[in-house]
RODO-2510 file (C-alpha; in nm, 4 decimals, decimal comma):
residues 495
     n   res          X          Y          Z
     1     m    -1,3014    -4,0682     4,7777
     2     g    -1,1409    -3,6723     4,8108
     3     d    -1,3056    -3,3637     4,7747
     4     a    -1,2847    -3,2112     4,4607
     5     g    -1,2623    -2,8515     4,5346
     6     g    -0,9366    -2,9928     4,7024
     7     a    -0,7256    -3,1056     4,4186
     8     g    -0,4879    -2,7653     4,3927
     9     g    -0,6967    -2,6558     4,0739
    10     n    -0,5757    -2,2785     3,8749
    11     n    -0,8510    -2,0003     3,9497
    12     m    -0,9332    -1,9024     3,6073
    13     n    -1,1858    -1,6546     3,4960
    14     i    -1,3251    -1,7702     3,1070
    15     k    -1,1555    -1,6150     2,8952
    16     q    -0,8135    -1,7644     3,0976
    17     a    -0,9681    -2,1453     3,0867
    18     k    -0,9739    -2,0846     2,7072
    19     n    -0,6652    -1,9754     2,6475
    20     e    -0,6112    -2,2634     2,8070
    21     v    -0,7455    -2,5468     2,6746
    22     k    -0,7030    -2,3882     2,3737
    23     n    -0,3218    -2,4226     2,4497
    24     t    -0,3685    -2,7736     2,5289
    25     v    -0,5865    -2,8292     2,1972
    26     k    -0,3229    -2,7641     1,9700
    27     a    -0,0532    -2,9403     2,1584
    28     y    -0,2264    -3,2058     2,1726
    29     l    -0,2659    -3,1894     1,8247
    30     s     0,0839    -3,1366     1,7300
    31     k     0,2364    -3,4328     1,5552
    32     d     0,6078    -3,5163     1,4520
    33     a     0,7774    -3,5612     1,1500
    34     h     0,6306    -3,9279     1,0578
    35     g     0,3152    -3,7683     1,1464
    36     e     0,2603    -3,9586     1,5062
    37     y     0,1149    -3,6802     1,8109
    38     v     0,4046    -3,5290     2,0082
    39     i     0,1913    -3,6368     2,2986
    40     p     0,1052    -3,9689     2,2900
    41     q    -0,2591    -4,0208     2,3940
    42     i    -0,1875    -4,1986     2,6973
    43     r    -0,0081    -3,8792     2,7861
    44     q    -0,2955    -3,6870     2,7135
    45     r    -0,4984    -3,5904     3,0319
    46     p    -0,8090    -3,4924     3,0511
    47     m    -0,9340    -3,1308     3,1032
    48     l    -1,1488    -3,0978     3,4133
    49     l    -1,3602    -2,7770     3,4331
    50     i    -1,4964    -2,6845     3,7878
    51     g    -1,7194    -2,3638     3,8254
    52     p    -2,0671    -2,2873     3,8678
    53     p    -2,3461    -2,3051     3,6257
    54     g    -2,4033    -2,0932     3,3118
    55     v    -2,0708    -1,9090     3,2721
    56     g    -2,0589    -2,0347     2,9452
    57     k    -1,7847    -2,3988     2,9642
    58     t    -2,0065    -2,4912     2,6417
    59     q    -2,0054    -2,1558     2,4411
    60     i    -1,5531    -2,1549     2,4954
    61     m    -1,5961    -2,4847     2,3388
    62     e    -1,7646    -2,3839     2,0334
    63     q    -1,5196    -2,1171     2,0123
    64     i    -1,2302    -2,2732     2,0602
    65     a    -1,3491    -2,5425     1,7994
    66     r    -1,4421    -2,2394     1,5674
    67     e    -1,0925    -2,1706     1,5613
    68     c    -0,9433    -2,4520     1,5619
    69     k    -1,1015    -2,5727     1,2871
    70     i    -1,1885    -2,9102     1,4168
    71     g    -1,5143    -3,0927     1,5522
    72     l    -1,6993    -3,0802     1,8328
    73     v    -1,9018    -3,3556     2,0146
    74     a    -2,0981    -3,2567     2,3304
    75     y    -2,2610    -3,3901     2,5954
    76     t    -2,4239    -3,3272     2,8851
    77     i    -2,4141    -3,6526     3,0600
    78     t    -2,6913    -3,6441     3,3498
    79     h    -2,9203    -3,6616     3,0601
    80     h    -2,7905    -4,0164     2,9576
    81     t    -2,8490    -4,3904     3,1551
    82     r    -2,5436    -4,5931     3,1534
    83     q    -2,6686    -4,8012     2,8676
    84     s    -2,5801    -4,5083     2,6741
    85     a    -2,2882    -4,4298     2,7733
    86     v    -2,1333    -4,7296     2,8204
    87     g    -2,3782    -4,9481     2,4947
    88     l    -2,5840    -5,2869     2,5467
    89     p    -2,5339    -5,5779     2,6466
    90     f    -2,5456    -5,8700     2,3766
    91     i    -2,4426    -6,2165     2,4131
    92     k    -2,1274    -6,3382     2,1659
    93     e    -2,0420    -6,6769     2,1725
    94     r    -1,6337    -6,7325     2,2166
    95     e    -1,3713    -7,0294     2,2404
    96     y    -1,1597    -7,1128     2,4815
    97     d    -0,8788    -7,2961     2,5174
    98     g    -1,1201    -7,5228     2,3158
    99     k    -1,4413    -7,4638     2,4285
   100     s    -1,7686    -7,2204     2,3533
   101     y    -1,8534    -6,9807     2,5984
   102     s    -2,1432    -6,7388     2,5862
   103     v    -2,0048    -6,3830     2,6744
   104     t    -2,1109    -6,0814     2,7745
   105     e    -2,0336    -5,8173     2,5228
   106     y    -2,1740    -5,4265     2,4575
   107     t    -2,2966    -5,2396     2,1316
   108     m    -2,0252    -4,9140     2,0251
   109     s    -2,1259    -4,6085     2,3372
   110     e    -2,3850    -4,3909     2,1444
   111     i    -2,1036    -4,0941     2,3142
   112     i    -1,8445    -4,2980     2,0975
   113     a    -2,0441    -4,3535     1,7936
   114     s    -2,1892    -4,0437     1,7916
   115     v    -1,7321    -3,8867     1,7472
   116     y    -1,7593    -4,1051     1,4494
   117     e    -2,0576    -3,9775     1,2978
   118     k    -1,9058    -3,6712     1,3423
   119     m    -1,5805    -3,7670     1,1522
   120     e    -1,8517    -3,8530     0,8539
   121     a    -1,9801    -3,5899     0,8404
   122     t    -1,7483    -3,3601     0,8474
   123     g    -1,4440    -3,4612     0,7373
   124     l    -1,2896    -3,3571     1,0489
   125     k    -1,0863    -3,5962     1,1901
   126     e    -0,9762    -3,4504     1,5203
   127     g    -1,2014    -3,2696     1,7670
   128     i    -1,3168    -3,2427     2,0825
   129     l    -1,5275    -3,4036     2,3258
   130     f    -1,6866    -3,2457     2,5858
   131     i    -1,8956    -3,4161     2,9025
   132     d    -2,0911    -3,1965     3,0751
   133     e    -2,2180    -3,1892     3,4169
   134     i    -1,9406    -3,4653     3,4599
   135     n    -1,9621    -3,4572     3,8804
   136     c    -2,3607    -3,5025     3,8668
   137     v    -2,4020    -3,8338     3,7084
   138     s    -2,6574    -4,0685     3,8964
   139     e    -2,4852    -4,3762     4,1491
   140     t    -2,4902    -4,6528     3,8698
   141     l    -2,3061    -4,3738     3,5586
   142     a    -2,0121    -4,2798     3,8105
   143     p    -1,7869    -4,5652     3,7622
   144     t    -1,8330    -4,4998     3,4004
   145     m    -1,7306    -4,1830     3,4378
   146     l    -1,4415    -4,2210     3,6543
   147     q    -1,3056    -4,4761     3,3979
   148     f    -1,3758    -4,2211     3,1472
   149     l    -1,1331    -3,9613     3,3369
   150     q    -0,8694    -4,2666     3,4478
   151     c    -0,9032    -4,4793     3,1000
   152     k    -1,0475    -4,2588     2,8124
   153     t    -1,3037    -4,5066     2,7269
   154     f    -1,6815    -4,6016     2,7292
   155     g    -1,7497    -4,8901     2,8034
   156     n    -1,4726    -5,1731     2,6186
   157     q    -1,4477    -4,8379     2,3118
   158     a    -1,2127    -4,5676     2,3272
   159     v    -1,1581    -4,1886     2,2131
   160     p    -1,0965    -4,1817     1,8589
   161     k    -0,7083    -4,0851     1,8171
   162     g    -0,7497    -3,6822     1,7778
   163     w    -0,9947    -3,6507     1,9785
   164     v    -0,9291    -3,4013     2,2791
   165     i    -1,1735    -3,4719     2,6053
   166     v    -1,2700    -3,1944     2,8044
   167     a    -1,4943    -3,2251     3,1163
   168     a    -1,6779    -3,0146     3,3608
   169     g    -1,9133    -3,0174     3,6754
   170     n    -2,0376    -2,7848     3,8872
   171     p    -1,9255    -2,7290     4,2033
   172     p    -2,0786    -2,8740     4,5591
   173     e    -2,2201    -2,5375     4,6655
   174     y    -2,4393    -2,5432     4,3127
   175     n    -2,5545    -2,8768     4,2503
   176     k    -2,6412    -3,1040     4,5869
   177     s    -2,5603    -3,4459     4,3378
   178     v    -2,2176    -3,3759     4,2846
   179     r    -1,9700    -3,6383     4,3866
   180     d    -1,6364    -3,6602     4,4689
   181     f    -1,3387    -3,7298     4,2412
   182     d    -1,0870    -3,9472     4,4316
   183     m    -0,7252    -3,8560     4,3825
   184     v    -0,6289    -4,1413     4,1434
   185     t    -0,8933    -3,9316     3,8928
   186     l    -0,7771    -3,6156     4,0180
   187     d    -0,3702    -3,7062     3,8934
   188     r    -0,4866    -3,8243     3,5724
   189     v    -0,6713    -3,4670     3,4932
   190     r    -0,5853    -3,0914     3,3687
   191     y    -0,8195    -2,9441     3,6526
   192     i    -0,9343    -2,5986     3,6781
   193     s    -1,1692    -2,4313     3,8616
   194     i    -1,3535    -2,1227     3,7201
   195     e    -1,4637    -1,8472     3,8310
   196     a    -1,7742    -1,5949     3,7567
   197     d    -1,6272    -1,2924     3,6237
   198     y    -1,8908    -0,9313     3,4531
   199     q    -1,5657    -0,7656     3,3093
   200     v    -1,4710    -1,1168     3,0938
   201     w    -1,8228    -1,2107     3,0753
   202     k    -1,8797    -0,8216     2,8607
   203     e    -1,6952    -0,8731     2,6358
   204     y    -1,8147    -1,2402     2,5118
   205     a    -2,1825    -0,9907     2,5367
   206     r    -2,0414    -0,7286     2,2977
   207     d    -1,9637    -1,0114     2,0603
   208     v    -2,3532    -1,1287     2,0516
   209     h    -2,5000    -0,8515     2,1179
   210     i    -2,6634    -0,9161     2,4374
   211     h    -2,9812    -0,7046     2,4976
   212     d    -2,7927    -0,3372     2,5016
   213     a    -3,0532    -0,2321     2,8287
   214     l    -2,9572    -0,5782     2,9671
   215     l    -2,5551    -0,4619     3,0015
   216     s    -2,6420    -0,1256     3,1039
   217     y    -2,7711    -0,2033     3,4016
   218     l    -2,4905    -0,4348     3,4171
   219     e    -2,2312    -0,1858     3,3950
   220     l    -2,3980    -0,0151     3,6832
   221     h    -2,4754    -0,2997     3,9665
   222     p    -2,2039    -0,5383     3,7845
   223     n    -2,2353    -0,7243     4,1701
   224     n    -2,5707    -0,8217     4,0236
   225     f    -2,4353    -1,0129     3,7721
   226     y    -2,3274    -1,3553     3,9178
   227     r    -2,5300    -1,4133     4,2445
   228     v    -2,6232    -1,7460     4,4790
   229     e    -2,7662    -1,6814     4,7694
   230     t    -2,9794    -1,8712     4,9945
   231     d    -3,2432    -1,7715     5,2079
   232     v    -3,5449    -1,8872     5,4527
   233     d    -3,7846    -1,9205     5,1378
   234     g    -3,4971    -2,1196     4,8863
   235     m    -3,1995    -2,0119     4,6685
   236     n    -3,1753    -1,7074     4,4591
   237     f    -2,9603    -1,7278     4,1996
   238     v    -2,8892    -1,4980     3,8826
   239     t    -2,6396    -1,6557     3,6301
   240     a    -2,4813    -1,5930     3,2786
   241     r    -2,6893    -1,8535     3,1105
   242     g    -3,0119    -1,5988     3,2428
   243     w    -2,8782    -1,2802     3,1412
   244     e    -2,8005    -1,4122     2,7626
   245     d    -3,1560    -1,5938     2,7035
   246     l    -3,2905    -1,3089     2,8598
   247     s    -3,1748    -1,1232     2,5714
   248     s    -3,2695    -1,3321     2,3419
   249     l    -3,6376    -1,3035     2,5214
   250     l    -3,6270    -0,9013     2,5522
   251     k    -3,5076    -0,9168     2,1658
   252     v    -3,8170    -1,1731     2,0140
   253     y    -4,0872    -0,9509     2,2467
   254     e    -3,9752    -0,6276     2,2012
   255     a    -3,9649    -0,6836     1,7630
   256     g    -4,3592    -0,8174     1,7791
   257     e    -4,4622    -0,5444     2,0551
   258     l    -4,4923    -0,8297     2,3062
   259     a    -4,5521    -0,6651     2,7218
   260     v    -4,3076    -0,7472     2,8836
   261     t    -4,4035    -0,7815     3,2609
   262     e    -4,1671    -0,8559     3,6374
   263     e    -4,2748    -1,1476     3,5782
   264     v    -4,1035    -1,3095     3,2575
   265     i    -3,7386    -1,0948     3,3976
   266     g    -3,8466    -1,3628     3,7240
   267     e    -3,8542    -1,6828     3,4510
   268     f    -3,4438    -1,5823     3,3954
   269     i    -3,3384    -1,3963     3,6461
   270     h    -3,4589    -1,5978     3,9583
   271     h    -3,3926    -1,3462     4,2406
   272     p    -3,7239    -1,1385     4,3416
   273     d    -3,4888    -0,7903     4,4194
   274     i    -3,3223    -0,8375     4,1120
   275     a    -3,6015    -0,9042     3,8569
   276     e    -3,7537    -0,6350     4,0193
   277     d    -3,4499    -0,3418     3,9541
   278     v    -3,4307    -0,4718     3,6134
   279     y    -3,7696    -0,4323     3,5389
   280     a    -3,7742    -0,0706     3,6615
   281     y    -3,5040    -0,0107     3,4797
   282     l    -3,5996    -0,1714     3,1586
   283     e    -3,9218     0,0957     3,1455
   284     i    -3,6591     0,3772     3,2661
   285     y    -3,4292     0,2852     2,9342
   286     r    -3,7047     0,2761     2,7135
   287     k    -3,8416     0,6726     2,8016
   288     y    -3,4504     0,8213     2,8222
   289     n    -3,4588     0,6867     2,5010
   290     e    -3,7425     0,8510     2,3900
   291     d    -3,6643     1,1524     2,6275
   292     y    -3,3308     1,2595     2,4650
   293     g    -3,3346     1,1308     2,1485
   294     i    -3,0715     0,8797     2,0819
   295     s    -3,1428     0,8854     1,6921
   296     d    -3,1578     1,2681     1,6771
   297     i    -2,8017     1,3031     1,9017
   298     l    -2,6102     1,0498     1,5999
   299     s    -2,7028     1,2662     1,3680
   300     g    -2,5842     1,6208     1,5301
   301     n    -2,9077     1,7482     1,5859
   302     v    -2,9161     1,7627     1,9465
   303     k    -3,2340     1,9504     2,1165
   304     k    -3,1026     2,2400     2,3221
   305     s    -3,3408     2,1192     2,6187
   306     v    -3,1203     1,7634     2,5904
   307     y    -2,8045     1,9319     2,7286
   308     k    -3,0001     2,1135     3,0517
   309     r    -3,1632     1,7969     3,1174
   310     v    -2,8308     1,5976     3,0970
   311     f    -2,5943     1,8359     3,2852
   312     d    -2,8468     1,8251     3,5777
   313     a    -2,8637     1,4188     3,5794
   314     d    -2,6978     1,2072     3,8334
   315     f    -2,4323     0,9275     3,7705
   316     d    -2,6477     0,6612     3,6870
   317     e    -2,8585     0,8967     3,3939
   318     r    -2,5425     1,0098     3,2393
   319     i    -2,4405     0,6199     3,2559
   320     t    -2,7267     0,5040     3,0792
   321     v    -2,7063     0,8109     2,8229
   322     v    -2,4029     0,6865     2,6847
   323     n    -2,5151     0,3539     2,6905
   324     l    -2,7975     0,4087     2,4659
   325     l    -2,5541     0,5972     2,2019
   326     l    -2,3736     0,2626     2,1989
   327     s    -2,6984     0,1057     2,1211
   328     g    -2,7272     0,3128     1,8402
   329     l    -2,3831     0,2664     1,7506
   330     t    -2,3805    -0,0535     1,7182
   331     v    -2,6501    -0,0682     1,5398
   332     v    -2,5292     0,1300     1,2483
   333     f    -2,1437    -0,0417     1,2451
   334     s    -2,3245    -0,3840     1,3205
   335     d    -2,4891    -0,3491     0,9701
   336     v    -2,1445    -0,1884     0,8362
   337     a    -1,9156    -0,4583     0,8991
   338     r    -2,1623    -0,7174     0,7722
   339     e    -2,1877    -0,5075     0,4026
   340     r    -1,8321    -0,5547     0,4732
   341     k    -1,8167    -0,8681     0,5314
   342     m    -2,0247    -0,9208     0,2520
   343     v    -1,7726    -0,7905    -0,0106
   344     q    -1,4793    -0,9149     0,1187
   345     l    -1,6420    -1,2394     0,0379
   346     w    -1,7721    -1,1809    -0,2926
   347     y    -1,4774    -1,0201    -0,3454
   348     e    -1,2826    -1,2821    -0,2245
   349     f    -1,4366    -1,5373    -0,4577
   350     l    -1,3870    -1,3518    -0,7820
   351     k    -1,0624    -1,2976    -0,7126
   352     e    -1,0526    -1,6942    -0,6657
   353     y    -1,2485    -1,7425    -1,0213
   354     r    -0,9869    -1,5067    -1,1955
   355     k    -0,6865    -1,6724    -1,0794
   356     s    -0,8281    -2,0577    -1,2710
   357     q    -0,9916    -1,8574    -1,5542
   358     r    -0,7407    -1,9742    -1,8402
   359     s    -0,8659    -1,8497    -2,1482
   360     t    -1,2031    -1,6336    -2,2338
   361     e    -1,3678    -1,9042    -2,4370
   362     e    -1,4103    -2,0950    -2,0851
   363     q    -1,5863    -1,8242    -1,8570
   364     h    -1,9421    -1,9756    -1,8590
   365     a    -1,8571    -2,3144    -1,7704
   366     l    -1,5618    -2,2193    -1,5096
   367     y    -1,8202    -1,9270    -1,3455
   368     n    -2,0899    -2,1220    -1,3125
   369     s    -1,7985    -2,4514    -1,1472
   370     a    -1,6566    -2,1758    -0,9486
   371     v    -2,0429    -2,0946    -0,8208
   372     e    -2,1075    -2,4440    -0,7063
   373     q    -1,8095    -2,4763    -0,5760
   374     f    -1,8657    -2,1619    -0,3250
   375     s    -2,2403    -2,2916    -0,2729
   376     k    -2,0913    -2,7168    -0,1854
   377     n    -1,7956    -2,5119     0,0624
   378     m    -2,0468    -2,3427     0,2410
   379     e    -2,2594    -2,5965     0,2827
   380     i    -1,9981    -2,8073     0,4597
   381     l    -1,8926    -2,4792     0,6834
   382     k    -2,2112    -2,5087     0,7956
   383     e    -2,2016    -2,9178     0,9307
   384     s    -1,8903    -2,8552     1,0353
   385     s    -2,0169    -2,5659     1,2980
   386     l    -1,6531    -2,3797     1,1882
   387     i    -1,9058    -2,0387     1,0925
   388     l    -2,1398    -1,9199     1,2947
   389     p    -2,5199    -1,8990     1,1901
   390     k    -2,4821    -1,4826     1,0922
   391     e    -2,1841    -1,6272     0,8608
   392     y    -2,3374    -1,8308     0,7234
   393     y    -2,6989    -1,6103     0,6118
   394     i    -2,3822    -1,3027     0,4548
   395     r    -2,2369    -1,6302     0,2428
   396     q    -2,6447    -1,6569     0,1778
   397     d    -2,6264    -1,3477     0,0570
   398     v    -2,2917    -1,4189    -0,1467
   399     l    -2,4391    -1,7125    -0,3135
   400     k    -2,7548    -1,5220    -0,4477
   401     h    -2,5436    -1,2485    -0,5980
   402     i    -2,2956    -1,4210    -0,7695
   403     k    -2,4949    -1,6259    -0,9346
   404     g    -2,5845    -1,4810    -1,3301
   405     d    -2,3581    -1,3838    -1,6103
   406     f    -1,9776    -1,2670    -1,4730
   407     d    -2,0060    -0,9828    -1,6647
   408     t    -2,3455    -0,8338    -1,4343
   409     v    -2,1699    -0,9813    -1,1755
   410     m    -1,8584    -0,7518    -1,2080
   411     d    -2,1370    -0,4799    -1,2333
   412     d    -2,2672    -0,5592    -0,9467
   413     f    -2,0363    -0,5826    -0,7756
   414     t    -1,8604    -0,2710    -0,8242
   415     e    -2,2039    -0,1380    -0,7564
   416     e    -2,1941    -0,2517    -0,3403
   417     s    -1,8327    -0,1538    -0,3423
   418     e    -1,9796     0,1744    -0,3095
   419     k    -2,2530     0,0761    -0,1208
   420     l    -1,9888    -0,0325     0,1657
   421     s    -1,7733     0,3185     0,1026
   422     t    -2,0935     0,5442     0,1421
   423     m    -2,2449     0,3577     0,4528
   424     e    -1,8712     0,3825     0,6143
   425     d    -1,8914     0,7381     0,5912
   426     a    -2,2605     0,7888     0,6995
   427     a    -2,1647     0,5327     0,9638
   428     g    -1,8408     0,7666     1,0983
   429     e    -1,9930     1,0759     1,1276
   430     k    -2,1918     0,9076     1,3326
   431     l    -1,9726     0,8518     1,5455
   432     n    -1,8256     1,1981     1,5305
   433     h    -2,1939     1,3508     1,6722
   434     a    -2,1801     1,0967     1,9284
   435     f    -1,7968     1,1981     1,9874
   436     d    -1,9229     1,6285     1,9735
   437     f    -2,1932     1,5441     2,1979
   438     v    -2,0495     1,3146     2,4944
   439     e    -1,7053     1,5779     2,4997
   440     d    -1,9795     1,8507     2,4889
   441     v    -2,1501     1,7324     2,7775
   442     f    -1,9031     1,5171     2,9936
   443     s    -1,5616     1,6408     2,8988
   444     d    -1,3404     1,3601     2,9439
   445     d    -1,4740     1,3043     3,3006
   446     q    -1,6081     0,9070     3,3856
   447     e    -1,8361     0,9034     3,1295
   448     m    -1,6004     0,9531     2,8442
   449     l    -1,4122     0,6335     2,9699
   450     v    -1,7095     0,4082     2,9951
   451     f    -1,7643     0,5685     2,5903
   452     v    -1,4417     0,5199     2,4918
   453     t    -1,3456     0,2142     2,7120
   454     e    -1,6573     0,0266     2,5102
   455     l    -1,6282     0,1640     2,1782
   456     t    -1,2629    -0,0604     2,2301
   457     i    -1,4849    -0,3832     2,2904
   458     t    -1,7213    -0,3760     2,0601
   459     p    -1,6039    -0,6142     1,7956
   460     e    -1,7946    -0,3655     1,4806
   461     i    -1,6943    -0,0476     1,6046
   462     s    -1,3421    -0,1617     1,7317
   463     s    -1,2985    -0,2973     1,3556
   464     f    -1,3731     0,0691     1,2380
   465     l    -1,1943     0,2621     1,3998
   466     a    -0,8581    -0,0465     1,3514
   467     e    -0,8862     0,0793     0,9248
   468     n    -1,0838     0,4198     0,9909
   469     e    -0,9021     0,7674     1,1206
   470     c    -1,1057     0,8903     1,4218
   471     e    -0,9329     1,1937     1,5218
   472     k    -1,0940     1,2191     1,8486
   473     f    -1,1304     0,8919     1,9696
   474     d    -0,7349     0,9082     1,9028
   475     i    -0,6927     1,1777     2,1084
   476     y    -0,9136     1,0704     2,3971
   477     n    -0,7948     0,6901     2,4010
   478     e    -0,4490     0,8520     2,4397
   479     k    -0,5838     1,0391     2,7318
   480     l    -0,7879     0,8480     2,8770
   481     m    -0,6314     0,4852     2,8387
   482     v    -0,3159     0,5127     2,9644
   483     g    -0,1101     0,5636     3,2510
   484     s    -0,1901     0,7237     3,5547
   485     n    -0,5272     0,8980     3,5064
   486     r    -0,6916     0,5594     3,3854
   487     t    -0,6120     0,4076     3,6790
   488     r    -0,7705     0,7029     3,8943
   489     l    -1,0516     0,6995     3,6991
   490     l    -1,1218     0,3251     3,7017
   491     k    -1,1368     0,3822     4,0777
   492     e    -1,3132     0,6236     4,0779
   493     l    -1,5563     0,4105     3,8003
   494     e    -1,5376     0,1279     4,1407
   495     r    -1,6945     0,4214     4,4512
***
């Protein structure tokens, strides 16, 4: 068997890998005028992603499935036995050349059955079958995985047409159980090598709201984002998954006013020095939030003592202050984005209903039917995993608002639209106050570059800026984000 690491695959970050898989899905699912797949299934090479653990391989599969509006069945194959993957044997009588024989056959593979169950539950006939840790299976399951990649079958059952196979695994340096793929297998897959990349992960982190203190720490210490080291005491490591899981815990602990100890952090950040460093930074981050009065700055009420302190502060403290401002703005604009999405869905519902209404006499029955259909569609989207949980909750709020008498619902919609307008105005004021402060204390130095850059990659803020004018953002975005000045400042940041 050959070395998979020498397969000559392309090196990509997780974002590039996502785009490659997404393009492949679109290509494999494209059909000709006769409704047949342009690339027949036998020529649809499975995609094999090999990269360090915890970089987000499963998350990008979920994103691709939602964006392409197809199903997703995901398995971590190391959790399965040969029986669950291939099926259980049973004896069946068959007749050959006039004689009866007992023949061993197999029940349907649990994995193949899951694909059919997904299609039945969601109505989605196409999708991604994602098998993780495919090169870390037991010796008894290894031939089954090779057969799966080469023949697109588990046991004697084929993967249904319209389901694209994507597999993932870890390089041998991260897992002692890794098995190499032979040349025959590698010649039947599309091999992609994935590398950890903090700047790419940060875009995702902003989108899912990783704890701001952790992002602030990583801005100052990007080299600590992904580390795998071995010393006399064993392996020390930090992964993207570790940061995300720690973020979720921190938010819950803070909401419940529970103490976050260095030991708790060490349960996610398996590198003693980094865990100690993160714990110390979290304490500083909370202290700076109180000392600088971030909410006062966003309200335009900056204390004179704050100006003096930030002028005298070192670079790390100044960047932390910028990140605290971004954190405060993210909360404000997240509320605005949620309200805007709710009003938008509400408006679309009312617009569709008005299209279907033919007379005032049938208004009540038609309206109730439209509300019922909205509720059904919402549940279908949830069951199909075509929307995120947060989007489902917004639809639940819309459903509460649209139930009742049509005229009352219209009056309520008008009030909610006015509420959204008020929220957007208030958010815009806070953004301007933040710009005033950053401009006063940092001018157009590195701190302003960080501030403007983070605004552009924070989804809720960037979407607001795309639809609403902010003069100072436009000025500094043009000044700092283009040309040689941007390159110069980025090099200064890297030093």
